[in-house]
N, C-alpha and C positions, 0 to 999 in steps of 0.2 A: 440142665443144671441138676445136680444131685446134692442133697444136703441131709445131714443127720444132726445138724445143729439148729438153732432158732432162726427163723426166717420172718422178716417183716417186709411187706411190699405194699406201696401206696401209689395210686394214680399212675399206673404203668400199663402200656399197651404191649401185649405179648402176642405176636402175630407171625404166622408162617414158620413154625418150628416143627421139627420131627425128632423123635428119640428112638434109640435102639431097643431098650428094655424098660418098659413102664414109664409113662409120662412123656408126652411129646414136647412139652415146654420145660417142666421140671418134676422132680420126684423128691418127696420129703419122706425120709426113712426113719424118722423117730424124734426129730426136734419139734419144738413148738412152732406154730405158724400163724401168722396174721396177715390176711390179704384184704385190702380195702380199695374200693373204687377202681378196680383194674378191668381191663378189656382183653379177653382171650379169643382170638379168631384164627381159623384155618390152621390149627395145630393138629398134628397127626402122630399116632403111634400104632405100630402093628400089634403090640401087646395090649396092656391095660392102661386106660387113662389117656385119651386123646390130647388133652391139654395138661392136666395135672394128676399126679398119683400120690395118694397119702397112705402110708403104711398104717396098720391098725394101732401101732404104738404112737402115732402122731396125734397131737392135740392141736387142731387147726380151726380157725374161725375165718370164714369168708363173708365179707360184708359189702353189699352194693356193687357187686361185680357183674359183668355181662359176658356170657359165653355164646359164641356164634360160630357155627359151621366147623366145630372140632370133631375129629373122627378117630375111632379106634377099631381095629379089626377083631378085637376080643371084647372086653368089658369096659364100660364107662366111656361113652363117646366124648364127653367133656371132662368129667371128674370121676376118678375111681377111688373108693374107700375100701381098702382091703387088708 
């Protein structure tokens, strides 16, 4: 999932995803983000951000989340802020 608008995610399991360019599960390119009590596992991206990718213009808060076994071939095995 790619978004440049506001994103709110609560109590969600995000498992076994892969992405082509930045962010195995999702990429936030500039909107506000709020992620609470989510579980990210076994997500993969060959670029940056195995689970999630946040652009430097994104204002995002991550609260009470678990990241387990996420991988990236470049930067940010679970989360990339760039």
